[in-house]
N, C-alpha and C positions, 0 to 999 in steps of 0.2 A: 570615143564618145564617153565611155564609162570612166576613163581616166580624167577627162575634163570635168565630169560631175563630181568625182572625188576631190579634185583640186578646188573646185568651187565650194564644195561643202566644208573643206578644211579651212578655206579662206573666210567663210561665213562664221565658222567657229572661232577663228582667231579674232575677228571683229567683235564678236559677242564677249569674249574674254577681255579684250582690250577696253570695251565700253564699260564693263563691270569694274575693271581696275581703275579706269578714269573716274567712275562714279564714287568709288571708295576713297580715292585720293581727293576728289572734290569735297566729299563730306568731311574728311579729316581736316582739309584746309579751311573749311568754314566753321569748324567746331570752335566755340568760344569757351575759354577757361574762366570760371567764376570762383573767386576765393571768398569763402564766408567764414567768419570767426564764430566759434560756438563753445559752450561748456562741454566737458567730456560726456556727461549724461544729459538727458532731457532734450536740449536743443540739438545736440549731435544726433540723437536717435531720430528726431523728426526730420532733420535734413537728409540723413541717410535713407529715410523712407522715400523721399521724393527724388533722390538722385537718379534712379533708373529712368523715371519719366522725363527728367530733364535731358538725359543722354539721348533719348529719342528725338529731342528737339534741337540737338546740336550744341548742348551746353554741358561741358565737363565741370561738374561741381567738385571743388576741392574744399574740404572741411578742415579748417585750421583750429585746433583746440587751444583754449586758454584756460588757466586755472585761477584767474583773478578777475576783478571787475574793472581794472584800470587799463590794461594793455589792449583789450579789444577795440575800444574807442580811439585810443592813440594810433593803433595800427590802421584803423579805418581812415582817420584824418590824414595819415601819412601815405595813404594809397598803397599800403602793403597788402590790404585785403579790400574787397569790393563791397562788403556788407557784413553785419554781424547779427546774431540772434542769441541774446542772453539776458536782455534787460527790458524794463518797462519804460514808458515814455517819461514819467516824472524824474526817474533816475537819469535818463539821457539828457533831459533838458537842464537839470542842475549841473551835471558834469560839463556840458557845453558852456554853460554860463560861467562856471568857475575857471575853465581853461581856454575860453575864447575859441571854441571849435564850432564849425558849421555842419551839423548833422541833421538829418530829417528822419522822423519816425513814420513808418508805414503802418497800415491797419493791424490791430492786435491779432494774435494767433491763439495764444493760450494763457491761462492764469496759473501761476505756480504759487499756491498759498504759502505764506510764511506761518510758522508754528512755534509753539513753546514745547521744549522737550526736557526731560530730566532722567537721570540714572538713579536718583535718590528717593523720589516720591512718585506716587501713582495718581494723585489728584491735586489740582491747583489749590484746593482748600488746605493742603498740608504745608503750603508756604508759610513760614513763620517770621516773626519780627527779626529784623536785622539780616535776613538772608541775602545772599549775593546772587544777582541775575546778570547774565551777559546778553548783549544785543549787538547788532551790526553797527560799525562805526561810520558807515558811509551815509551821506545824505539820502533822504527818502526812505531807505530801508530801515534806518534807525527810527525814523518817524513811524513807519508801519509797525515796528516792534512795540513802540511806546503806545500806539493806538490799540494794539492787541491787548497789552497789559491793562490799559485804561478801561477797555471794554469789559474786562473781567472784574473791575472794581478794585484792582490792586493799587492803583494810583489815579490821580486826576490831573488833566492837562489844561493849560490856558485855552479858553474858547477860541475856535477858529484857526488853530495852528495846523491842523490837518497833518498830511504826510511830511511836512517840514518841521515837525516837532523835534525838539532836542531835550536832553535831560534838564536844561535850564528852564524849560517850559512846564516842568512838574510843579504844580501848586499844592497838591496834597499827596502825602506819602504815609498813610496811617501805620504801615508796618515798618517804616523806616528802612525800606529795601535799599540795598547798595546796587545801583545800576551801573554796570561796567561796560564800556564801549570797546569792542575789539574788532579786528579785521574779520570780515565775514567768513573767509576761508578757514579761519582757525576756530570758529565757534564750536564745531563738534568736539574738538579736543578739550574745550573748557568744561565739558560735562562732568569730568572726574573731580573738578575742583569747586564747582559752584552748585547752588541748589537747582537751578534750571537755566536754560539758554533759549533765546529766540533765534531760530536758524532758518535761513533762506533754503528753499528746496534744492537749489543748485548744489548746496553742500550737504544737505540732510540725506538725500538719496545715496550718494557715494559712501556715506558713513553708515549705511544700513538702517536709516531711520525712515519709516513710512509715516507721512503726516496723518493718514487716516487711522492707523493702528497704534502709533506710538506717541502721539502728541497729547499734551495736557490742554492746550488751547490751539484752535485752528482759525485762521483768517476766514471771514465769511465768503461764500461763493459769489457774492455780488461785488467782490473786490474790483476796484478800477485799475488794478496794476497788471494789465495784460502785456505779456512779452511780445515783441514784434521785431521785424527787421529794421535795423538802422542802416542808413546809407548816407553818403555825402550829399549835402544839399546841391541840387543841380543834376543829380543822376536819376531823378524820378522817371525819366522817359527812356532810359537805356533799355533796349528790347530785352536783354538777358535778365535785368533786374525785374522788369514787369512780368516776365515769364516765371521767374522764381517766386515772386510774391503771389501770382495767381496759383501756382502749384501748391503753395502752402495754405490755400484757402479753399480746398476742395472737400466734398463729402467724404472722400477716402481718407484724407488727413484727419478729419474730425473723428472718424471711426477708429483710426489707428491710435489717436491720443486716448480715446475712451478705453479701448481694449488694452493697450500697452501699459498705461499708467493706472488703470483701475480706479479712477476717481481722484487720484492724488494730483492730477493735472486736469484742468478744465478748459475745453475749447471755448474761445471767446468770439466765435463768428458763427 
């Protein structure tokens, strides 16, 4: 009788272990891999913050780092990644218009203010006649840079051009400033050669530039340029995309952005 009880107990234990093994195997089989493009800092940090929570929901988040503003959207359109987080909606819309892509912007997550930096001066009032300034050469961010300079009275733009402004829209340039358009990723390196540069936060932070402490001019906090997830049009109802987007719009993420970036990144939800 005792032997029968021992055998029964051992069999029950075997069943329990087998059930656990099957549950683990089932969870692994149901895990969905989600590839999201990001810049090395900022968006990568935010995505890494939500990664453990997504894992609990069966989503294996793979963060693919890009160091430019071109490849993340091309990779998304080519289905090499499932989404990206590095850009604002006006940039994405202009990129899609120029290249014939069909991408969709989800609700904004944070604003990364663009700012003017210099290694040569401490105040925007020190900018002199004929000085050279560098700005991003990509659509919308170049316009943001020009709007920032115009807001400080350094130049005047045609009415109504908004974020689509280009150097051709400058109608008044009292200091005869030389505005040089360069690739956004190279802007920090131009600081040794020019009076000042308008730099996107994506490239300012890795260069050791803090927009709150180091900038001469900073984009207003009511900026409409909130960074968001971009996805392929038609993927809006994919469960894993909906789960990721929801995870990026929680009070915990808002608090993380505030504490991690100390005001240099502003939650937009």
